[in-house]
C-alpha positions as CSV (number, residue, x, y, z in Angstrom):
1,M,-1.6,-2.9,14.2
2,E,-2.3,0.8,14.2
3,N,-1.0,1.7,17.5
4,A,2.0,4.0,17.4
5,P,2.6,5.0,21.0
6,F,5.5,7.5,22.2
7,E,6.9,4.8,24.7
8,P,5.5,1.2,24.8
9,A,4.7,-0.1,28.2
10,R,6.7,-3.0,29.5
11,S,3.9,-5.7,28.9
12,N,1.2,-4.4,26.7
13,N,0.6,-4.7,23.0
14,D,1.6,-1.4,22.0
15,L,4.2,-2.5,19.6
16,A,4.2,-4.2,16.3
17,Q,4.0,-7.8,16.6
18,L,3.3,-9.2,12.9
19,R,5.2,-12.4,12.5
20,A,4.1,-13.1,8.6
21,P,3.3,-10.6,5.7
22,S,0.1,-12.1,5.1
23,L,-1.4,-9.9,8.1
24,L,0.1,-6.8,6.6
25,L,-1.2,-7.6,3.1
26,D,-4.6,-8.6,3.9
27,P,-6.9,-5.5,3.0
28,G,-9.5,-6.7,5.9
29,R,-7.2,-5.8,8.5
30,Y,-7.4,-2.1,7.5
31,N,-11.2,-2.0,8.1
32,H,-12.2,-0.8,11.4
33,G,-15.8,-0.3,11.1
34,F,-16.3,3.5,10.8
35,Y,-13.0,4.0,9.0
36,T,-10.6,2.3,6.9
37,L,-7.1,2.8,6.8
38,G,-5.0,3.4,3.7
39,Y,-3.7,0.1,2.0
40,P,0.2,0.2,2.0
41,V,1.9,1.2,-1.4
42,F,5.2,-0.8,-1.8
43,P,8.2,0.5,-4.2
44,S,8.8,-1.8,-7.3
45,Y,12.0,-2.9,-5.6
46,L,12.6,-3.6,-1.9
47,P,16.3,-4.4,-0.9
48,E,17.1,-7.1,1.3
49,V,17.0,-6.5,5.2
50,P,20.5,-5.3,6.1
51,N,22.7,-7.4,8.4
52,G,22.6,-6.0,12.2
53,A,25.9,-4.4,12.8
54,G,24.7,-2.1,15.7
55,P,24.4,-2.6,19.4
56,V,22.1,-5.0,21.0
57,I,20.1,-4.0,24.2
58,S,17.9,-5.9,26.6
59,S,14.3,-5.4,27.4
60,G,14.3,-2.6,29.9
61,D,17.3,-0.9,28.8
62,K,17.2,2.8,27.3
63,V,17.2,2.7,23.5
64,P,20.6,4.9,22.5
65,C,19.2,6.0,19.2
66,D,16.2,6.6,16.8
67,G,15.9,3.6,14.5
68,I,14.5,0.1,13.4
69,W,15.0,-2.6,16.0
70,E,15.0,-6.2,15.7
71,P,14.2,-8.5,18.5
72,V,16.5,-11.7,18.4
73,A,17.3,-14.6,20.7
74,I,20.8,-14.9,21.4
75,E,22.2,-18.6,21.4
76,Q,25.5,-20.5,22.1
77,S,26.4,-24.1,22.0
78,K,27.2,-25.5,25.5
79,L,29.4,-28.4,26.1
80,L,27.5,-31.0,28.3
81,G,24.7,-28.7,28.3
82,I,26.7,-26.6,31.0
83,V,30.2,-25.2,29.5
84,P,29.5,-22.3,26.5
85,V,31.6,-23.1,23.8
86,G,32.0,-21.6,20.2
87,D,30.6,-18.3,19.2
88,R,27.1,-17.0,19.8
89,S,24.7,-16.8,17.2
90,S,21.4,-15.0,16.9
91,R,17.9,-15.3,15.3
92,N,15.1,-13.5,14.7
93,N,12.5,-13.4,17.7
94,G,9.6,-11.3,16.4
95,C,8.7,-8.2,14.5
96,F,10.7,-5.4,13.7
97,N,9.9,-2.1,15.7
98,Y,10.8,1.6,15.5
99,F,12.0,2.9,18.5
100,I,12.7,6.5,19.5
101,R,15.9,7.2,21.5
102,D,15.6,7.1,25.3
103,I,12.5,5.0,25.6
104,R,12.6,1.7,27.4
105,A,13.1,-1.4,25.1
106,P,9.8,-3.3,25.9
107,N,9.0,-7.0,26.5
108,L,7.4,-9.5,23.9
109,R,4.7,-11.8,24.5
110,D,5.4,-15.5,23.4
111,A,3.1,-18.1,21.7
112,T,1.3,-18.4,24.9
113,G,0.6,-14.8,25.6
114,A,3.2,-14.5,28.6
115,V,5.4,-11.6,28.8
116,T,8.9,-12.4,28.3
117,G,12.2,-10.1,27.9
118,T,14.0,-10.3,24.9
119,R,17.2,-8.9,23.0
120,W,16.8,-5.9,20.6
121,R,19.4,-5.4,17.9
122,L,19.6,-2.1,15.9
123,L,19.0,-2.8,12.1
124,W,19.1,0.8,10.7
125,E,19.9,4.2,12.6
126,D,17.6,7.1,11.7
127,R,19.9,10.1,11.2
128,R,17.6,12.2,8.8
129,Y,16.9,14.7,11.4
130,A,19.9,14.8,13.1
131,D,21.0,18.5,12.1
132,G,17.5,19.8,12.7
133,T,16.5,20.1,9.3
134,V,13.5,17.9,7.8
135,P,14.8,16.4,4.4
136,D,12.5,16.0,1.1
137,E,10.5,12.8,1.8
138,S,8.2,12.7,-1.1
139,Q,9.9,9.6,-2.5
140,Y,8.6,7.9,0.2
141,F,4.9,9.0,-0.5
142,L,3.9,6.6,-3.3
143,E,0.8,6.6,-5.2
144,P,-1.4,3.3,-6.1
145,P,-0.6,2.4,-9.8
146,S,-3.4,3.8,-11.7
147,S,-5.3,2.1,-14.6
148,P,-4.9,3.7,-18.3
149,Q,-7.8,6.0,-18.9
150,P,-9.3,5.7,-22.5
151,T,-8.3,8.2,-24.7
152,R,-11.0,10.9,-25.0
153,D,-11.2,12.8,-28.2
154,T,-12.5,16.3,-29.2
155,S,-13.1,15.4,-33.0
156,A,-15.9,17.7,-34.6
157,P,-19.4,16.3,-34.0
158,V,-21.1,14.4,-36.9
159,R,-24.7,14.1,-38.2
160,T,-26.5,10.9,-39.1
161,G,-25.4,10.1,-42.6
162,D,-22.2,11.7,-42.5
163,I,-18.9,9.5,-43.1
164,C,-17.3,8.7,-39.9
165,P,-13.9,10.2,-39.5
166,V,-12.4,8.3,-36.4
167,S,-13.1,4.6,-35.2
168,G,-14.4,4.4,-31.6
169,E,-17.4,5.0,-29.4
170,W,-19.7,7.9,-30.5
171,R,-22.8,9.0,-28.3
172,T,-25.7,11.4,-28.8
173,D,-27.7,12.7,-26.0
174,E,-30.9,13.2,-28.2
175,Y,-34.0,11.1,-27.8
176,G,-32.9,9.5,-24.3
177,G,-29.2,9.2,-25.6
178,K,-27.2,6.2,-27.0
179,T,-23.6,5.0,-27.4
180,V,-22.8,3.1,-30.5
181,R,-19.1,1.7,-31.8
182,V,-18.6,3.1,-35.5
183,E,-15.6,2.1,-37.7
184,A,-14.3,5.1,-39.7
185,G,-15.5,5.4,-43.2
186,A,-18.8,3.8,-42.3
187,A,-22.1,6.3,-42.3
188,M,-23.2,7.3,-39.1
189,P,-26.5,5.6,-37.9
190,D,-29.7,7.5,-37.3
191,M,-31.9,6.6,-34.1
192,L,-35.2,4.6,-34.1
193,V,-37.5,6.2,-31.2
194,R,-41.0,5.1,-30.7
195,D,-43.7,7.7,-30.7
196,N,-46.8,8.2,-28.6
197,L,-48.4,5.3,-30.6
198,G,-45.6,2.9,-30.2
199,E,-44.4,3.0,-33.4
200,L,-40.9,3.4,-34.6
201,K,-39.7,6.5,-36.0
202,V,-36.4,7.5,-37.8
203,H,-34.7,10.6,-36.5
204,W,-31.5,12.1,-37.4
205,V,-29.1,13.1,-34.6
206,T,-25.7,14.6,-33.8
207,W,-22.9,12.4,-32.8
208,H,-19.9,13.1,-30.7
209,L,-16.8,11.0,-30.4
210,V,-16.5,9.8,-26.8
211,T,-13.4,7.3,-26.9
212,R,-11.0,6.7,-30.1
213,S,-9.9,3.1,-30.7
């Protein structure tokens, strides 16, 4: 799935052959032992696949232009199984592939693994670099949606016994540290710490706001 050759051979597997989105969406497919490929990020809206209006070529033909090509099976009804009648129709015969101009259109492997020729129909011609310039493609580099981060606050620290000014999580790093939730208007708590004899002693500490509710 990760192969991206400059020119796929006539009968090898160096071309996209995915037939179901479940393979593309399976995170396990991106784990290759010593490294893991980045999981794809898709836009919120995906347009429908365009109707193929471009040329149709056969396996072994030179690809006339850069773009996305779809393997198709051309079918036509036959009278008595011999005489072609009616218009020809086409159906999908495999996974879309991006081809570069002047390479040879590859073969496919059927369900039994046998190499077989096919027709390739142009779905989309890539003209982005036709004038020799590289356009701004930052819109294609999508970041995974980030989870909202809790609001952090820089409210002034308060001491034990002071009135809590803001509801939220407060922390002290004294005596080993502790985080507590305190509601606005309540008195800030103290710390109970065991001394060398194992007895609990009350200590006043300074609290810093970590997260505002």
